[in-house]
Every structure is written in structure tokens, then in C-alpha cells.
C-alpha positions as CSV (number, residue, x, y, z in Angstrom):
1,M,-61.1,141.5,-155.3
2,V,-57.8,143.4,-155.1
3,G,-54.4,142.6,-156.3
4,P,-52.5,141.7,-159.4
5,L,-55.3,139.7,-161.1
6,R,-57.7,142.6,-160.9
7,D,-55.0,145.0,-162.2
8,L,-54.2,142.7,-165.1
9,W,-57.9,142.2,-165.9
10,T,-58.9,145.8,-165.8
11,R,-56.0,146.7,-168.1
12,G,-57.1,143.9,-170.5
13,K,-54.0,141.7,-169.9
14,Y,-55.7,138.8,-168.1
15,L,-54.0,135.5,-167.9
16,P,-56.0,132.9,-169.9
17,N,-55.0,129.9,-167.8
18,Y,-56.6,131.5,-164.7
19,L,-59.9,131.7,-166.6
20,E,-60.0,127.9,-166.8
21,L,-60.3,127.7,-163.1
22,I,-63.5,129.8,-162.9
23,Q,-66.6,127.8,-163.0
24,R,-69.9,129.6,-163.2
25,T,-72.6,128.3,-160.9
26,D,-75.5,129.9,-162.7
27,G,-75.0,127.9,-165.9
28,R,-74.3,131.0,-168.1
29,P,-71.2,130.8,-170.3
30,L,-68.1,132.6,-169.1
31,S,-67.8,135.9,-170.9
32,M,-64.8,138.1,-171.3
33,S,-66.4,140.8,-169.1
34,M,-66.2,139.5,-165.6
35,N,-67.8,141.2,-162.6
36,E,-66.5,141.4,-159.0
37,E,-68.5,138.3,-158.0
38,D,-66.8,136.2,-160.7
39,L,-63.4,137.4,-159.5
40,E,-64.2,136.7,-155.9
41,R,-65.4,133.2,-156.8
42,Y,-62.2,132.6,-158.7
43,E,-60.1,133.6,-155.7
44,S,-62.1,131.3,-153.4
45,Q,-61.7,128.4,-155.8
46,V,-57.9,128.9,-156.1
47,E,-57.5,129.3,-152.3
48,L,-59.3,126.0,-151.8
49,Q,-57.2,124.3,-154.4
50,I,-54.0,125.6,-152.8
51,Y,-55.2,124.5,-149.3
52,K,-55.9,121.0,-150.7
53,E,-52.5,120.9,-152.3
54,Y,-50.9,122.1,-149.0
55,R,-52.6,119.4,-147.1
56,D,-51.3,116.8,-149.6
57,V,-47.7,117.9,-149.7
58,L,-47.2,118.8,-146.0
59,P,-45.8,115.4,-145.0
60,M,-43.1,115.8,-147.7
61,F,-41.4,118.7,-145.8
62,R,-39.5,119.3,-142.7
63,Y,-40.0,123.1,-142.1
64,V,-42.8,125.6,-142.2
65,V,-41.6,129.1,-142.9
66,E,-43.8,132.2,-142.7
67,T,-42.7,135.7,-143.8
68,E,-44.7,138.9,-144.1
69,R,-45.5,138.1,-147.7
70,R,-45.4,134.4,-148.2
71,F,-45.9,131.0,-146.6
72,Y,-43.4,128.2,-147.5
73,L,-42.7,124.6,-146.8
74,A,-39.1,123.5,-147.1
75,N,-36.7,120.7,-146.4
76,K,-33.7,122.9,-145.7
77,V,-33.7,126.4,-144.2
78,D,-30.7,128.7,-143.6
79,L,-31.5,132.0,-141.7
80,N,-28.9,134.8,-141.6
81,T,-29.3,138.2,-139.9
82,R,-27.8,141.0,-141.9
83,S,-27.2,144.7,-141.3
84,S,-26.9,147.5,-143.9
85,D,-26.8,151.2,-143.2
86,G,-28.2,150.7,-139.7
87,A,-31.1,148.5,-140.9
88,T,-31.4,144.9,-139.9
89,Y,-33.0,142.3,-142.2
90,F,-33.2,138.6,-142.5
91,E,-31.9,136.5,-145.4
92,L,-33.5,133.1,-145.8
93,E,-32.3,130.4,-148.2
94,L,-34.7,127.5,-148.7
95,E,-34.0,124.3,-150.6
96,D,-36.6,121.9,-151.9
97,A,-39.5,124.2,-151.2
98,W,-43.2,124.7,-151.8
99,V,-44.8,128.2,-151.8
100,W,-48.4,129.2,-151.0
101,D,-49.0,131.8,-153.8
102,M,-52.2,131.9,-155.8
103,Y,-50.6,133.9,-158.6
104,R,-47.7,131.4,-159.2
105,P,-48.5,128.6,-161.7
106,A,-45.7,126.3,-160.3
107,R,-45.5,126.2,-156.5
108,F,-42.6,123.7,-156.2
109,L,-39.2,125.4,-156.1
110,Q,-35.7,124.0,-155.9
111,N,-34.0,127.1,-154.3
112,V,-35.5,130.2,-152.8
113,R,-33.8,133.3,-151.4
114,V,-36.0,135.6,-149.3
115,L,-35.1,139.0,-147.8
116,S,-37.3,140.4,-145.1
117,F,-37.2,143.5,-142.8
118,R,-40.1,142.0,-140.9
119,D,-40.5,139.0,-138.6
120,V,-39.7,135.5,-139.9
121,N,-41.2,132.4,-138.3
122,I,-39.6,129.0,-138.8
123,E,-41.1,125.9,-137.4
124,E,-39.6,122.4,-137.6
125,L,-42.3,119.8,-138.1
126,E,-42.3,116.5,-136.3
127,P,-42.4,113.5,-138.7
128,G,-46.0,112.6,-139.3
129,T,-47.4,115.9,-138.1
130,P,-51.2,116.0,-138.7
131,L,-52.9,119.2,-139.9
């Protein structure tokens, strides 16, 4: 496992609510010293949970937005191309959005502003689009 959770865990600043999601399959009690297998199991469980949530909320949204760092569902999307000091970047403003992010406890967002120097993909969904 890599990323913020491992960094927090190894520095002793783990987030207790994340521990609630980890279920040991070998019947042993969860201890405060987790190994890499426990962390990988946690990530897999959270990704599955987020996928199920995504599947359930998809019909509520009109757009799918993909950036380099995140995946969003939104009902309103405004895209503006900006330039600063010779660099071009994209500014996205999303309203009534849902974000795929395993480290965020609340995924529903009222307003989101995203800046990206990389590609941005926006897809309008047809009503009743199946997965």
C-alpha cells in the first residue's frame, strides 16, 4: 500500500474511522500494529464500497468528469481554458457533484473547483445510462 493512509499509519497518526472498515478474515482481533496485507485488504474493501456507491448514484447525475487526479459525477459542469505565464490550464467548476476518493469521508459535494494542467474528459450521460 502506498499513499496517505500508509504515511499516516507509519507516523502513528492513523484515522480511527478507517479502522472500522477493516475486517480480518482469519478471526484474529484487529491490533494496532497492521501489516501490509491488512492495509491492502483495507484498500480493496474501500474500493469495492466506493464502486457500489458509484453504481447506486450514477443515475442521479448528468456528467462524468475525469481529471488526472480524480473522477467526478456532476449535474452541472463549466469548463474554462486559462493561460498564465505561457502555461495553459483548465478550470472546472462542478455543481451537485460526487467524487471517487477513498480518503474522503463525504463524497457528495455542493460545489467543486478543479484546476488541471493535464487532460480533462467530460462526458454527458444519456438518461437511464446503464453501467
